[in-house]
N, C-alpha and C positions, 0 to 999 in steps of 0.2 A: 341302344341309342335312344335318347329322349324323343318322344313323339313331337313332330313339328306341328306347331299351331298354324292352321290355314290363315292367310291374311284376308281380313274382311275389306270389302270395298266401302266407299263413302255411302253408297246407296244401301248396302246391306246394314251398315251401322245405323243409318237413319230409320230403318224398318224394324230394328230390334225391339223386343218386348222387355218389360221390366225384368231385371235380374242382373247377374254378374257375367260378363262375356269377355273371353280372351279375344283380342283383336289381331294378334299376330304382328309380324314385322320387326318387333323388338321384344326380347325376352322380358317376361314379367309385366308387360303392358296389358292392362285390362280396362273394361268400360263398365261402370255401374249406373244402371238406370232404375229410377223409382218414380213415383208420382210427383215427388217434390224436387228431385235433383238428377242431373245426368253429368257424370264427371269421369275423367280419365285418371287412372292410378297406375303407379309403377310399384310392383311388389319386389322387394329385394331383401337379402339377409346379410347381416354382418356379425361381428363378434358380440354385439349387444342383443341380437335376436332378429326376428322378422319384422319388416316395416312395410306399410302401405303409404307411399308418398303421393300426395295429391298433385296432379299436373295442371288441372284446370277444368273449367266447365265447358260442356258442349251445348250449343254449337259455336260459342265464342272462340273456343279452341277447336280447330278442325282436326280430322283424323291424321292428315299428313303432318300438321304442326305438332300433334301429340307424339307421333313417332319420332320426329326430330328432337323434341324436348326430352323424350325418354332416352334416346341414344346419347344425348349430351349429359344427362343425369348419370348414366352408366359410366361415362368417361370420368365424371367427378368421383364416383364410387371407386372405380379402378385406380384412381390416383391417390386414394386414401382419404378423400374428403367425405364428410357427412352431409348429404344434401338437406336433411332436416335441420341440422345445426346451422348450415349456411343460410338457409331461408330465414331462420329465426334471427340471425345476426343482421341480415338484410332488412328485416322488418324493424328491428331495434334502431338501425341506422336511419331508416326513413322516419321513424318516430322522433329520433333526436333532431334530425334536420327540420322536421315540421315544427318541433317545439322551439328550436332556435329561431326559425323564421317568425313564429308567433311572438316570441319575446322581443325580437328585433322590431317587429311592427308595433308592438305595444310600447316599446321604449321610445319609438319615434312619435307615436300618437300622444303619449303622455310625457314627452319632454316638456320642460318648462316653457320654452318658446312657443311650442304648439298649443299648450294649454292656455297660455297668455293670449294667443291669437284667437282662440275659441272664446275666451272671456270678453275680448274686445268686440268680436262679432255678435256675441249674445247681447251686449249692451246696445250696440248699434241697431240690432233687429228690434229692440224694444224702445227705441227712441230715447235712450238714457241721456244722450248728448244732443238732443234736438235743439237746445238753446245755445249750443257751443259746437258748431260743426267742425272746428279745428282741433277739438280735444282728442279725437281718436288718433289723428296724425301725430300730434304732440306726444301723446302717450307712447306710441310706437317708437318715436325717436328717442325718448328718454330711456325706454327699455333696451333698445338696440345699443345705445351708447354706454349705459351704466350697469346693465344686468346681464344681457345675453352673453357677453364675453366671459362671464363667470359661470353661469349656470344654464345657459340657453339650451344645451344639449343634454342636460342632466335630467334623469327621470324625476317627476314631481314628487315621488315617494321618498327619494333619497336626499332631498334638500333639508338641511338642518339649520338651526339658529346660528351656528358658527359660520355657515356659508353666507347667510344674510348679513352678519356683522362684517364679513370680509368685503361684501359689496358696498356697504355703507361707510366703512372706515375711511377710504380715500377721499370721499366727498363731504364727510360730516363737518369738517372745519372750513374747507375751501368753498364749497357750494351748498350751504345749508338749505336753501330753498329747493334745490334739486334733490338733495338727500331726503327732505321731507316728502316730496312727491314720490320718490322711489320707494320709501318706506310705506307710504299709503297704498301705492299700486300693488306692492308685494303682499301686503296684508289682505287686500281685497281679492287678489287673484287666488291666494291660498285658501281663503275662506270660501270662495266660490267653488274651488276644486274639491274641498272637503264636503261641502253641501251636496255636490253632485257625485260624491264617492269616487272621484278621480284620484283623490289622495285618501288612502285608508287611515293613515295616521291622523288623528283628529287634533293634534297639537299644531297650531298655526305658528310656523317658525318665524314669522314676521310680526308677531303680537308682542307689543312692548310690555304688557303686564305678565309676560311669561319669561321663558329662558332668555330671550333676546334682550329684555330689559336689564337683566343682571349683567349680561355681556357688554351692554352699551353704557353702563354706569361710568366707567373711566372716561369715555369719550364725551359723555354729557357733562361731567364735572369739568373737563378741560374747556368745553364750549362755554360753560357758565363763567369760568374765570376770564376767558377771552372777551366775552360780552361785557362783563363788569369792568375790565380794564379799558375797553373802548369807551364806555360811558363816562368813566372817571376822567379819562384823557380829554374827552370832548368838553367836560365841565371845567377844564383848566387846572386840574390837579397836577402838581409836580411829580416827577418820576419817583421821588422818594415817598411822597404821600401815597401814590398809587401802590408802590411796593408794600408800604406799611399797612394798607387796607386789607391785604391778604394775610397778614401775620396774626 
């Protein structure tokens, strides 16, 4: 018959000297004390060999808690589970959850609407609009009406010239003055975000001398034709003459 390990009391455990000590109460439960650490371990064997499974540090983990945890670990082992693998999976799940939380927080903090708000606040804090106190409110209203519905929740890094074109296209012909303001605000916001490394991609998707300019060429051409048509009509040209002027 295996020799029964006497069960140590909490006081006896506290007074133990450095070394490895069986504490009793649960098979394989022992206590390791050194100058740098005091921990409970559970020693067990399975088909892959012998293992020393760390249960926790003392005194954060009390003797009674260690015995309870050791008993529960044996239940896992007896049911065919590997406590070391289970702990590793739990650790990975926590890391994944933490990473997802970090990415969600970053996605919110670096969403276009949030970055735009930071840009506005930065300008206000430096009295950029000191001579036009209505400008911040007007800027917000224009962004809320014409930009946020498209890219407000989009991460600043993911916004492309194609998205900017999609914002400008509905208002390019019908609200040219608003379109001009929207284009200017977008260019300034992205340039500010790039300067502060909130956007790592250094291409400004709202810069007309870049990709956006190429995408906007058909709309600009159409606007030029419309403007010319309006001018000719105002000068009293007939419909036929106006049509001939574009041929």
